[in-house]
C-alpha positions as MATLAB code, in Angstrom:
seq = 'MARIYISLGSNISRERNTRSGIKALRERFGALELSTVYESEAVGFEGHDFYNMVIACEVSESVHDINRALGAIEDAHGRDRSGPRFSSRTLDLDLLLYDDLVLDEQGLKLPREEILKNAFVLWPLAEIAPARLHPMTHKSYAEHWATFDKSKENLAPIDFRFD';
ca = [
      -2.940    3.382  -19.446;
      -2.015    1.059  -16.617;
      -3.962    0.456  -13.414;
      -1.742    0.557  -10.376;
      -2.313   -0.283   -6.731;
      -0.287    1.374   -3.979;
      -0.186    0.535   -0.293;
       0.070    3.482    2.072;
       1.164    3.131    5.677;
       2.142    5.517    8.464;
       2.789    5.232   12.188;
       4.448    8.616   12.808;
       1.921   11.469   12.889;
      -0.168    8.905   11.060;
      -3.359   10.930   10.562;
      -1.498   13.967    9.205;
       0.845   11.895    7.024;
      -1.972    9.720    5.664;
      -3.935   12.831    4.614;
      -0.856   14.532    3.216;
       0.224   11.366    1.389;
      -3.165   11.060   -0.300;
      -3.040   14.743   -1.253;
       0.422   14.271   -2.801;
      -0.748   11.181   -4.706;
      -3.769   13.114   -6.050;
      -1.530   15.969   -7.157;
       0.824   13.539   -8.901;
      -1.619   10.999  -10.396;
      -5.082   12.618  -10.441;
      -8.214   10.685   -9.513;
      -7.695    7.998   -6.881;
      -9.772    5.090   -5.638;
      -9.305    4.755   -1.880;
      -9.869    1.780    0.373;
     -10.984    2.056    3.948;
      -8.202    3.035    6.352;
      -7.238    0.210    8.697;
      -5.386    0.364   11.996;
      -2.835   -2.379   12.568;
      -0.065   -3.269   14.927;
       3.508   -2.824   13.761;
       4.687   -6.015   12.019;
       8.311   -7.102   12.338;
       9.265   -4.581   15.041;
       8.041   -2.878   18.206;
       6.395    0.420   17.366;
       3.245    2.500   17.369;
       0.196    1.232   15.493;
      -0.066    1.991   11.782;
      -2.748    3.404    9.560;
      -2.826    1.393    6.315;
      -4.813    1.538    3.116;
      -4.617    0.722   -0.588;
      -5.025    3.255   -3.376;
      -5.703    2.602   -7.064;
      -5.330    4.876  -10.071;
      -4.675    4.952  -13.790;
      -1.251    6.030  -15.044;
       0.494    6.425  -18.364;
       4.045    6.370  -16.997;
       6.427    3.421  -16.807;
       6.616    1.215  -13.760;
      10.067    2.635  -12.970;
       8.844    6.243  -13.178;
       5.965    5.395  -10.831;
       8.320    3.723   -8.359;
      10.620    6.781   -8.375;
       7.641    9.110   -7.900;
       6.488    7.140   -4.842;
       9.989    7.352   -3.347;
      10.055   11.109   -3.932;
       6.699   11.510   -2.149;
       8.022    9.460    0.783;
      11.159   11.619    0.897;
       9.073   14.806    0.860;
       7.295   13.423    3.945;
      10.542   12.963    5.864;
      11.019    9.257    5.222;
      14.181    8.128    7.050;
      15.883    5.334    5.108;
      18.912    5.101    7.423;
      17.263    2.793    9.981;
      16.417   -0.897    9.831;
      14.064   -2.155    7.120;
      11.290   -2.770    9.655;
      10.919    0.477   11.571;
       8.539    3.359   12.177;
       7.583    5.407    9.116;
       6.262    8.864    8.421;
       4.969    7.569    5.093;
       5.462    4.238    3.367;
       4.257    3.946   -0.241;
       4.721    0.598   -1.959;
       3.760   -0.171   -5.531;
       1.798   -3.422   -5.179;
       0.639   -3.971   -8.758;
       1.197   -2.412  -12.154;
      -1.531   -3.978  -14.292;
      -0.614   -7.681  -14.374;
       3.122   -7.112  -14.665;
       5.374   -9.723  -13.059;
       8.784   -8.203  -12.388;
      11.777   -9.151  -10.255;
      14.519   -6.536  -10.329;
      16.736   -5.125   -7.632;
      14.584   -2.638   -5.752;
      11.335   -3.560   -7.497;
       9.403   -6.799   -7.333;
       5.848   -7.084   -8.658;
       3.442   -8.215   -7.533;
       4.647   -7.305   -4.020;
       5.007  -10.348   -1.793;
       3.326   -8.443    1.065;
      -0.002   -8.769   -0.746;
      -0.333  -12.409    0.267;
       1.570  -12.127    3.569;
       0.019   -9.173    5.399;
      -3.630   -8.579    6.238;
      -3.031   -4.813    6.236;
      -2.275   -5.067    2.503;
      -4.574   -7.890    1.398;
      -7.795   -6.741    3.111;
      -7.855   -3.213    1.617;
      -6.750   -4.583   -1.768;
      -9.550   -7.171   -1.690;
     -11.938   -4.365   -0.763;
     -11.223   -2.205   -3.843;
     -10.255   -4.984   -6.299;
     -12.138   -8.105   -5.161;
     -12.450   -9.708   -8.600;
      -8.985   -8.781   -9.848;
      -6.729  -11.824  -10.243;
      -3.286  -12.052   -8.707;
      -0.962  -12.310  -11.732;
       0.890  -15.330  -10.339;
      -1.724  -17.343   -8.411;
      -4.598  -16.497  -10.797;
      -6.933  -16.343   -7.789;
      -8.949  -13.242   -7.000;
      -8.008  -11.014   -4.083;
     -11.426  -11.771   -2.573;
     -10.556  -15.495   -2.700;
      -7.166  -14.842   -1.117;
      -8.777  -12.773    1.649;
     -11.450  -15.425    2.278;
      -8.768  -18.051    2.969;
      -6.269  -15.771    4.746;
      -5.383  -16.635    8.362;
      -6.902  -13.568    9.992;
      -5.643  -14.561   13.447;
      -2.065  -13.548   12.560;
      -2.618   -9.782   12.831;
      -4.891   -7.395   14.686;
      -6.466   -5.232   12.032;
      -9.537   -3.028   12.230;
     -11.217   -0.561    9.882;
     -11.427    2.961   11.284;
     -13.647    5.925   10.598;
     -11.194    8.152    8.749;
     -12.460   11.370    7.228;
     -10.758   12.409    4.008;
     -10.837   16.178    3.647;
];
């Protein structure tokens, strides 16, 4: 079994798509560990605020099968891939970590660079995996969060009820 971490983001019908995305992930992968949901400004483009979180679970499938499954869940939620890379999203699911795998292939790079670049990824990851070590820096996510420049992004935890 492998432990994976997935970032979830939505800024189109964000409450509905966040709930539905979690439901789809539960149906596909079973038991999930959920971070707090955070509200953040759009990064890299002008758009509505996002809901973001990180989800962990155990899987027995290959990294490539997991990546395809996440894309299929996005597609089922009306993900439009025709626009620019940085744009509004119904549902954005990114595989952040697959155990301690370091991988750099077209369409799949692990660990995801966004972990160390964006507060909306690092804070929820540090929340649910504080002692876990980044496979390349060998520092914990709690250490990374402690030294992260928090002035770069407006990010706030919200009271989000999971049904």
